[in-house]
N, C-alpha and C positions, 0 to 999 in steps of 0.2 A: 145703660144698656142691660137688657136681660139676657138670660142664658141662650135663648133661641137666636138672638142677634149675634152673639159671640160664635155660636156654632155655625151660623150662616156665613159669617165673614171668614171663619176658618175653612169651611168647605169650599167657598167661592175662591179663596186664595189657593187652596190645594188644586182645585179644578183648573184655574188659569195657569198656574205654574206647570202642572203636568201636561196641559194642552200645548203650552209652549215647548215643552220637552219633546212632545210627539213630533213636532215639525222640525226640531233642531238637532235631535240626536242622530248620530251617523249610522248606528246599527239598528236593523229592523226589529230585532228581538227587544232591545231596550225601548224602542218607540212603542212597541205593542204593550209592554208592561206599563209604560207611562199612560197609554191610552186606557188601560184597565183602571188606573188610578183616577184619571179624569172622569171616566164613566161612573166610577163609584162616588165621586164628588157630586155629580149630577143626581145620582140616586139619593144621596143625603139631602140635597136641596129639595127634591120631590117630596121626601118624607117630612121635611120641615114645613112644606106648603100644605101638608095634610092630605096628600095624594098618595096613599099607601099602595094602591094598585099600580100606579106608574112607577113608583120606586121599586117595587118587586119586579115589574116587567123590565125595567132598566137593568136590573141585576141579572135576571134570567136570560133575556133576549140578547142584550148587548154585551154584557160581560161574559155570560155563560156560553154564548153561541158565537158571536162575531169575533170578539177578541181571541177566544180560544181557537177559532178557525184561522185567524191570522198567525197565531203561534204555531199551530200544526203546519200551516203552509210554509212558514219560515223553516221549520225543522225538516220538512220534506225536501225543500229546494236547497237547503244548506247554503252553500256559497256560490250558487250559479249566477247571482246578480252582482257579485263583487267585481268591480272594475278597477278599484283603486283610485279612481278619479275623485276630485273634489265634488261634493254633492251640492254645494251652494252655488247659486247662479251669480254671475258677476254683477247683475243688476238687482241684487237682493236689497241693497240700501234704497234704491229707487222704489222698489215694491213696498218696503216698510214705510217710506215717506208718503207714498200714495195712499196706503191703507190708513195712516194717521190723518191725512188730509180728508179722506173720505169719511172717516169716523167723526172728525170735528165738524164737517159740513152736515152730516146727518144729525148730529146732536144740536147744531144750530137751527136746522129746519124744524126739528121736533120741539125745541124749546119755544119757538115762535108759534106753535100750534096751541090753540086755546084749551083743548081737551087733554093735553099732555099730562097735566098734574091731577086729573080726575081719577079717583080710585074705581076699580071695576065693581060692578054690581054683584050682589050675592047670587049664587047659583040657585035655581029652583029646587024645590024639595026632592024631586025624584032624579035629579041630575047625577047623583053619585051612586046610582043603583048598579051594582056589579052584575047582577043577573041580566039586566038589559044590555050592558056592555058585552057580556058573554054571548047573548043571542045575536048581537050585531056582528061579532067576530066570526060566528059560524054560519051566518046567513049568506047565501050565495049573492044576494043583492047588496050585502054589507061589505065587510072587510076580508072575506074568505079568499077572494081572488088575489089581492095584493100579498097576503101571507103566503099563498102558494107560489107566487112569482118570486118572492124573496127566497123561499126555500130552494127553488130551482136555481136561482143565482148563486146561492151558497154552495150547492152541490157542484155546479159548474166550476166555481173557483177551486174547490177541493180537487176535482178531477184534473183541472189544469195544473195544479201544483204537483200532483202525482205524475202527470205526463212530463213536466219539466224535469222532475227528479229522475224519472226513468231514462230520459234521453241523456242526461248528464252521466248517469252510471254506465250507460252503453259506451260512451266515449272513453271512459276510464278503463 
């Protein structure tokens, strides 16, 4: 094994463990910090794959914006969602069993597919052109509308957190 494979296995392990922590930790703040770690692991994997733009975008957009928004939302709402009840569903064991069966079935179907072991073809010469990607991101017929929709969604989430925090403080 070379160094890249060792780093990949380490990053994949960190990503999987922290993703599991995101869904199993009881406190939202701890889950948000585990989410940041999982997203950082994905950014490392993007960097290993030679996709520097996606690695940087992962750090800036997901870690820098969405995860921080979750942390600010938690800080604004504080304990308004604490009910003291158990957060695990009684049928969680059945859900895990169903997920394992679904994964095994999907792997079985994919292994029977002839092209499953085929490596992807190399990208064309101009496929990694950052200038073209930048033009597509700002082009109204490209990705400008989805980016604006996401920004409106993030602002709505932050306004909702402020509204919940304000109503809680009125009650006190």
